[in-house]
C-alpha positions as CSV (number, residue, x, y, z in Angstrom):
1,M,0.0,0.0,0.0
2,T,1.3,3.5,-0.9
3,Y,1.5,6.3,1.7
4,I,-1.5,8.0,0.1
5,G,-3.4,4.7,0.6
6,H,-2.3,4.7,4.3
7,V,-3.5,8.3,4.7
8,R,-6.9,7.4,3.2
9,A,-7.3,4.2,5.3
10,I,-6.3,6.0,8.5
11,T,-8.7,8.8,7.7
12,V,-11.7,6.6,6.9
13,M,-11.2,4.4,10.0
14,G,-10.0,7.2,12.2
15,L,-12.6,9.9,11.7
16,P,-15.4,8.0,13.4
17,L,-13.0,7.1,16.3
18,V,-11.9,10.7,16.6
19,G,-15.6,11.7,16.6
20,G,-16.4,9.1,19.2
21,H,-13.6,10.3,21.5
22,L,-14.7,13.9,21.0
23,G,-18.2,12.8,21.9
24,Q,-16.8,11.2,25.1
25,V,-14.9,14.3,26.0
26,A,-18.0,16.3,25.2
27,I,-19.5,14.7,28.3
28,G,-16.7,16.2,30.4
29,V,-16.9,19.5,28.6
30,T,-20.6,19.7,29.2
31,D,-20.1,19.1,32.9
32,T,-17.4,21.7,33.0
33,V,-19.4,24.3,31.0
34,M,-22.6,23.8,32.9
35,M,-21.0,23.7,36.3
36,G,-19.1,26.9,35.3
37,W,-22.4,28.5,34.7
38,Y,-23.7,27.2,38.1
39,S,-20.7,28.4,40.2
40,V,-16.9,28.5,40.2
41,E,-16.8,26.4,43.4
42,A,-18.8,23.7,41.7
43,L,-16.6,23.9,38.6
44,A,-13.5,23.4,40.7
45,A,-15.1,20.4,42.5
46,V,-16.2,18.7,39.3
47,T,-12.7,19.3,37.8
48,L,-11.1,17.5,40.8
49,A,-13.8,14.7,40.9
50,S,-13.7,14.1,37.2
51,T,-9.9,13.7,37.4
52,Y,-10.2,11.3,40.3
53,F,-12.8,9.2,38.3
54,F,-10.7,9.3,35.2
55,V,-7.6,8.0,37.0
56,L,-9.5,4.9,38.0
57,L,-11.3,4.6,34.7
58,I,-8.0,4.7,32.7
59,F,-6.3,2.2,35.0
60,G,-9.2,-0.2,34.6
61,S,-9.4,0.4,30.8
62,G,-6.2,-1.5,30.2
63,F,-8.2,-4.7,29.7
64,A,-10.4,-3.0,27.2
65,W,-7.4,-1.6,25.3
66,G,-5.8,-5.1,25.5
67,V,-8.9,-6.6,23.7
68,M,-8.4,-4.3,20.7
69,P,-5.1,-5.6,19.3
70,M,-6.0,-9.2,20.2
71,V,-9.3,-9.0,18.3
72,A,-7.6,-7.3,15.4
73,A,-4.9,-10.1,15.2
74,F,-7.5,-12.9,15.6
75,E,-9.7,-11.3,12.9
76,A,-6.6,-11.2,10.5
77,E,-6.0,-14.9,11.3
78,G,-9.6,-15.8,10.8
79,D,-9.8,-17.2,14.4
80,E,-13.4,-16.3,15.4
81,T,-13.4,-18.5,18.5
82,S,-10.4,-16.7,20.1
83,L,-11.9,-13.4,19.1
84,R,-15.0,-14.2,21.1
85,R,-13.1,-15.6,24.1
86,A,-10.9,-12.5,24.3
87,T,-13.8,-10.1,24.3
88,R,-15.7,-12.1,27.0
89,M,-12.7,-12.2,29.3
90,G,-12.1,-8.5,28.8
91,L,-15.6,-8.0,30.1
92,W,-14.9,-10.2,33.1
93,L,-11.7,-8.4,34.0
94,S,-13.3,-4.9,33.5
95,L,-16.3,-5.8,35.7
96,G,-14.0,-7.1,38.4
97,F,-11.9,-3.9,38.4
98,A,-15.0,-1.7,38.5
99,C,-16.3,-3.5,41.6
100,L,-13.0,-3.1,43.3
101,S,-13.0,0.6,42.5
102,L,-16.4,1.4,43.9
103,P,-15.3,1.9,47.5
104,L,-12.7,4.5,46.4
105,M,-15.5,6.4,44.7
106,I,-18.1,6.2,47.4
107,W,-15.7,7.2,50.2
108,S,-13.7,9.8,48.2
109,R,-14.2,12.7,50.6
110,P,-11.5,11.5,53.1
111,V,-9.1,10.8,50.2
112,M,-9.5,14.4,49.1
113,A,-8.9,15.6,52.6
114,L,-5.7,13.5,52.8
115,M,-4.6,15.2,49.5
116,G,-4.7,18.6,51.3
117,Q,-7.9,19.9,49.6
118,E,-10.1,22.4,51.4
119,P,-12.9,20.8,53.5
120,A,-15.7,22.4,51.4
121,L,-14.1,21.3,48.2
122,A,-13.6,17.8,49.5
123,E,-17.2,17.6,50.6
124,M,-18.5,18.6,47.1
125,V,-16.2,16.1,45.4
126,G,-17.5,13.4,47.7
127,Q,-21.1,14.3,46.9
128,Y,-20.4,14.0,43.2
129,L,-18.5,10.7,43.2
130,A,-20.9,9.0,45.6
131,I,-23.3,9.0,42.7
132,A,-21.2,9.3,39.5
133,G,-18.7,6.7,40.8
134,W,-21.2,3.9,40.0
135,G,-20.8,4.8,36.4
136,I,-17.4,3.2,36.3
137,I,-19.2,-0.2,35.8
138,P,-21.0,0.6,32.6
139,A,-18.2,2.8,31.4
140,L,-15.6,0.0,31.5
141,L,-17.9,-2.5,29.9
142,V,-18.7,-0.1,27.1
143,M,-14.9,0.4,26.5
144,V,-14.4,-3.3,26.1
145,L,-17.3,-3.6,23.6
146,K,-16.1,-0.5,21.7
147,S,-12.6,-1.9,21.4
148,Y,-14.1,-5.2,20.1
149,L,-16.2,-3.2,17.5
150,A,-13.3,-0.9,16.5
151,A,-11.0,-3.9,16.0
152,L,-13.5,-5.2,13.5
153,E,-13.4,-1.8,11.8
154,R,-17.0,-1.0,12.8
155,T,-15.9,2.5,13.9
156,Q,-19.0,4.4,12.8
157,V,-21.2,2.7,15.3
158,V,-18.7,3.5,18.0
159,F,-19.1,7.1,17.1
160,W,-22.9,7.1,17.1
161,I,-23.2,5.3,20.4
162,T,-20.9,7.9,22.0
163,I,-22.9,10.7,20.5
164,L,-26.1,9.2,21.9
165,S,-24.4,9.1,25.3
166,A,-23.3,12.7,25.1
167,I,-26.8,13.9,24.2
168,A,-28.2,12.0,27.2
169,N,-25.6,13.8,29.4
170,V,-26.6,17.2,28.1
171,L,-30.3,16.7,28.6
172,A,-29.8,15.2,32.1
173,N,-27.4,18.0,33.1
174,Y,-29.8,20.7,31.9
175,A,-32.6,19.1,33.9
176,F,-30.9,18.2,37.2
177,I,-28.2,20.8,37.6
178,F,-30.5,23.8,37.2
179,G,-33.9,22.2,38.0
180,N,-35.4,22.5,34.5
181,W,-38.4,20.6,33.1
182,G,-39.9,20.1,36.5
183,A,-36.8,18.3,37.9
184,P,-35.2,19.3,41.2
185,E,-32.3,21.7,41.2
186,L,-29.5,19.4,42.5
187,G,-26.3,21.3,41.4
188,I,-23.2,19.1,41.5
189,R,-25.3,16.0,42.4
190,G,-27.4,16.7,39.3
191,A,-24.2,16.6,37.2
192,A,-23.3,13.3,38.8
193,I,-26.7,11.8,38.0
194,A,-26.3,12.9,34.4
195,S,-22.9,11.3,34.2
196,L,-24.2,8.0,35.5
197,A,-27.2,8.1,33.1
198,S,-25.0,8.8,30.1
199,N,-22.8,5.8,30.8
200,S,-25.8,3.6,31.3
201,V,-27.4,4.7,28.0
202,A,-24.1,3.9,26.2
203,L,-23.9,0.4,27.6
204,L,-27.5,-0.4,26.7
205,A,-27.0,0.9,23.2
206,V,-23.8,-1.0,22.5
207,V,-25.2,-4.3,23.9
208,I,-28.2,-4.0,21.7
209,Y,-26.0,-3.3,18.6
210,V,-23.7,-6.3,19.3
211,L,-26.7,-8.6,19.7
212,K,-28.4,-7.4,16.6
213,A,-25.5,-6.9,14.2
214,L,-23.0,-9.6,15.2
215,P,-25.1,-12.6,16.5
216,E,-22.6,-15.0,14.9
217,H,-20.0,-14.1,17.5
218,Q,-22.3,-15.0,20.4
219,I,-20.4,-12.6,22.7
220,F,-23.0,-12.9,25.5
221,V,-23.9,-16.6,25.2
222,R,-22.6,-18.4,28.3
223,L,-20.9,-15.3,29.4
224,W,-20.9,-16.6,32.9
225,R,-18.5,-19.5,32.0
226,P,-14.9,-18.9,32.9
227,D,-12.1,-19.2,30.3
228,W,-9.0,-19.2,32.5
229,D,-6.4,-19.5,29.7
230,M,-7.8,-16.5,27.7
231,L,-8.5,-14.5,30.9
232,A,-4.8,-14.9,31.8
233,R,-3.8,-13.8,28.3
234,V,-6.0,-10.7,28.4
235,F,-4.8,-10.0,31.9
236,R,-1.1,-10.2,30.9
237,L,-1.6,-7.9,28.0
238,G,-4.0,-5.5,29.6
239,L,-2.5,-4.9,33.0
240,P,0.6,-3.2,31.7
241,I,-1.6,-1.1,29.4
242,G,-3.6,-0.1,32.5
243,F,-0.5,0.8,34.4
244,T,0.8,2.8,31.4
245,G,-2.5,4.8,31.3
246,L,-2.4,5.2,35.1
247,S,1.1,6.7,34.8
248,E,0.0,9.3,32.3
249,V,-3.3,10.2,33.8
250,G,-1.6,10.2,37.2
251,L,0.7,13.0,35.9
252,F,-2.4,15.1,35.1
253,A,-4.1,14.1,38.3
254,A,-1.1,15.2,40.3
255,S,-1.2,18.5,38.4
256,A,-4.8,19.0,39.3
257,V,-4.0,18.4,43.0
258,M,-1.1,20.9,42.8
259,M,-3.4,23.5,41.1
260,G,-5.8,22.9,44.0
261,W,-3.1,24.0,46.3
262,L,-2.9,27.3,44.4
263,G,-6.6,28.0,45.0
264,T,-10.1,27.7,43.5
265,V,-9.4,30.2,40.7
266,A,-6.3,28.3,39.6
267,L,-8.0,25.0,39.7
268,A,-11.0,26.3,37.7
269,A,-8.6,27.7,35.1
270,H,-6.8,24.4,35.0
271,G,-10.1,22.6,34.4
272,I,-10.9,24.8,31.5
273,A,-7.5,24.5,29.9
274,L,-7.4,20.8,30.4
275,Q,-10.8,20.3,28.8
276,L,-9.6,22.2,25.7
277,A,-6.4,20.3,25.5
278,S,-8.3,17.0,26.0
279,M,-10.5,17.8,23.0
280,T,-7.6,18.2,20.7
281,F,-5.8,15.2,22.2
282,M,-8.8,13.0,21.1
283,V,-7.7,13.5,17.5
284,H,-4.3,12.0,18.4
285,L,-6.0,9.2,20.4
286,G,-8.1,8.4,17.4
287,I,-5.0,8.1,15.2
288,S,-3.4,6.0,18.0
289,N,-6.4,3.6,18.0
290,V,-6.2,3.2,14.2
291,A,-2.5,2.5,14.7
292,T,-3.3,-0.2,17.2
293,I,-5.8,-1.9,14.9
294,R,-3.7,-1.7,11.7
295,A,-0.6,-2.7,13.6
296,G,-2.5,-5.6,15.0
297,N,-3.6,-6.7,11.5
298,A,0.0,-6.4,10.3
299,Y,1.2,-8.4,13.3
300,G,-1.4,-11.2,12.6
301,R,-0.1,-11.3,8.9
302,R,3.6,-10.8,9.9
303,D,3.9,-7.8,7.5
304,P,6.6,-5.5,8.8
305,E,6.7,-3.2,5.7
306,H,3.0,-2.4,5.8
307,L,3.4,-1.7,9.5
308,A,6.4,0.7,9.0
309,K,4.6,2.7,6.3
310,G,1.5,3.0,8.4
311,A,3.5,4.1,11.4
312,I,5.2,6.8,9.5
313,T,1.9,8.0,8.0
314,G,0.1,8.1,11.4
315,T,3.0,9.9,13.1
316,T,3.1,12.5,10.3
317,M,-0.6,13.1,10.5
318,S,-0.4,13.6,14.3
319,I,2.3,16.2,13.8
320,C,0.2,18.1,11.3
321,I,-2.8,18.2,13.7
322,A,-0.6,19.4,16.5
323,A,0.6,22.3,14.4
324,L,-2.9,23.4,13.8
325,T,-3.8,23.2,17.5
326,I,-0.8,25.2,18.5
327,V,-1.9,28.0,16.3
328,A,-5.5,28.0,17.7
329,F,-4.3,27.9,21.4
330,V,-1.8,30.7,20.9
331,A,-4.0,32.9,18.7
332,W,-7.4,32.7,20.4
333,P,-7.0,31.8,24.1
334,E,-9.5,34.3,25.5
335,P,-12.5,33.3,23.2
336,L,-11.8,29.7,23.9
337,I,-11.7,30.2,27.7
338,N,-14.8,32.4,27.7
339,L,-16.9,29.5,26.3
340,F,-16.7,28.0,29.8
341,M,-17.8,31.0,31.8
342,Q,-20.7,33.5,32.1
343,K,-19.9,37.1,31.5
344,S,-21.2,37.9,35.0
345,E,-18.7,35.6,36.7
346,P,-16.9,37.7,39.4
347,A,-13.6,35.7,39.0
348,R,-13.7,35.9,35.2
349,A,-10.7,38.2,34.8
350,Q,-8.6,36.1,37.1
351,I,-9.5,32.9,35.4
352,L,-8.8,34.4,32.0
353,A,-5.3,35.6,33.2
354,V,-4.3,32.2,34.5
355,G,-6.0,30.2,31.8
356,T,-4.3,32.1,28.9
357,G,-0.9,31.1,30.3
358,L,-2.0,27.5,30.8
359,L,-3.2,27.3,27.2
360,A,0.2,28.5,26.0
361,M,1.7,25.5,27.9
362,A,-0.9,23.2,26.4
363,A,0.2,24.4,22.9
364,L,3.7,23.4,23.8
365,F,2.9,19.8,24.7
366,Q,0.6,19.1,21.7
367,L,3.5,17.8,19.6
368,V,5.0,15.5,22.3
369,D,1.6,14.3,23.6
370,G,0.5,13.2,20.1
371,A,3.9,11.6,19.4
372,Q,3.7,9.5,22.6
373,A,0.1,8.5,22.0
374,V,0.8,7.2,18.4
375,A,3.9,5.3,19.6
376,L,1.9,3.7,22.3
377,G,-0.8,2.7,19.9
378,L,1.7,1.1,17.6
379,L,3.4,-0.8,20.4
380,R,0.0,-2.2,21.6
381,G,-0.7,-3.3,18.1
382,V,2.3,-5.6,18.1
383,Q,1.4,-6.6,21.7
384,D,4.4,-5.0,23.3
385,T,3.1,-3.6,26.6
386,K,5.5,-4.4,29.5
387,I,8.5,-2.3,28.6
388,P,6.3,0.7,27.5
389,M,4.7,0.5,31.0
390,I,8.1,1.0,32.6
391,L,9.1,3.7,30.2
392,A,5.9,5.6,30.8
393,G,6.3,5.2,34.6
394,I,9.8,6.7,34.4
395,S,8.7,9.6,32.1
396,Y,5.6,10.6,34.1
397,W,6.4,9.8,37.7
398,V,10.2,10.0,37.9
399,V,10.5,13.0,35.5
400,G,7.1,14.7,35.0
401,I,5.6,15.0,38.5
402,P,8.9,16.1,40.2
403,A,9.4,18.6,37.3
404,S,5.9,20.1,37.9
405,Y,6.5,20.5,41.6
406,L,10.0,21.9,41.1
407,L,9.0,24.4,38.5
408,G,5.6,25.3,40.0
409,F,6.5,25.7,43.7
410,T,10.3,25.5,44.3
411,L,11.0,28.0,41.5
412,G,7.8,29.9,42.1
413,L,6.3,29.7,38.5
414,D,2.9,28.6,40.0
415,G,0.4,27.2,37.4
416,I,2.7,27.8,34.4
417,G,5.5,25.8,36.1
418,V,3.1,22.9,36.9
419,W,2.1,22.7,33.3
420,L,5.6,23.1,32.0
421,G,6.4,20.0,34.1
422,L,3.7,18.2,32.0
423,V,5.5,19.2,28.9
424,V,8.8,17.7,30.2
425,G,7.2,14.4,31.2
426,L,5.3,13.9,27.9
427,G,8.4,14.9,25.9
428,V,10.5,12.2,27.6
429,A,7.8,9.6,27.0
430,A,7.5,10.5,23.3
431,I,11.3,10.0,22.8
432,L,11.5,6.7,24.8
433,L,8.4,5.1,23.3
434,N,9.3,6.0,19.7
435,L,12.8,4.5,20.3
436,R,11.2,1.4,21.6
437,F,8.9,0.9,18.6
438,W,11.4,1.7,15.9
439,G,14.1,-0.3,17.6
440,P,13.3,-3.7,19.3
441,A,9.6,-3.9,18.2
442,M,10.3,-3.5,14.5
443,R,13.4,-5.6,14.6
444,G,11.5,-8.5,16.2
445,L,8.7,-8.4,13.6
446,R,11.1,-8.2,10.7
447,K,12.7,-11.5,12.0
448,G,9.3,-13.1,11.2
449,S,8.5,-14.1,14.8
450,A,6.2,-12.7,17.5
451,P,8.2,-9.6,18.2
452,L,7.7,-9.1,21.9
453,P,5.4,-11.7,23.5
454,A,2.8,-10.3,26.0
């Protein structure tokens, strides 16, 4: 396949995935915007609570991400039985992790207090997560089924299910945050109800689709029966992916905690800037998902040349998207930030001042964030997850978090310094992960054997 052919294939498969990821982020953006309209204090609390939820969600999603390259490889090999077994055990592992996470959601208030957050802020976070935390069960199950569908190149339905979920979230937010349509005005608890409802709607929709469109796979037939061999395979591949995701999201969670130390205004500005950066990152994540699927197909066929061309194309496309994002963040910071606030907000000028600086930092890490995401997607496609987990841990926890604290507090750069530390951590990850893919991973595949067994 030519490079133009790779661009076309990545675009066709990737656009629905990008749209789906943007739809998922739209749920968080909706919460941020509507809570910003409600009060700055509520916005700060939802920012912290959403970050806490996201940390656990990303950790648990490793099993869902592990299903994607396995299903792609089994599909390329024509092994329908193993495809079904991997998806089922991904559901098992995700449900188990979700149940283990629930106590951390329900009793999150003391955790926030231990992190040094103000008592009032910790109380609001606890109120939100006591309700929204239950959404981790449907959210993780949805991620497994979406990975299964995406690996089969059914990316358009992934997009539409996510859009349906986002619409449900908007309607429920409007009703329960502000007390519209006869519903009670519940504020932050209303946002939590909306989040739980949107995740539940997504699960119902994806289950119905799988039952109707792919009955031959019999995903839910005898779902209760254990398959210990495949469960172990999914576990071995997925757990390092979960820890890798935890390392990255832990970096951003730590930055949210540090911003909370700087005050409510700084944390609110951080939440807005992070939502904007997350929206643009979804484009890179969509390309990364396509990289995983196409690398998994090439891995199943043992086709290193196809893999190399696809990798170059995906990385180049990510760089081009990053360049456009940098221009937008640097040229129009105030209009972007104003989308998240009412004109009458008393702290509006302060949030604008802090947020403009943070968006400049977000522009800086667009290139490196996209590069590390695509490299991770490629490595997962060839089922190399253990060493990338270690490299991510070093990049984010050994380099990134200490850099954020040093620049933000020791050197007195405040929020700008905290975000500059993010740039440093992501930059190190981008370098190390790309070296890993283009070195040992590609050499192993070119030798004609399983490159780096999970």
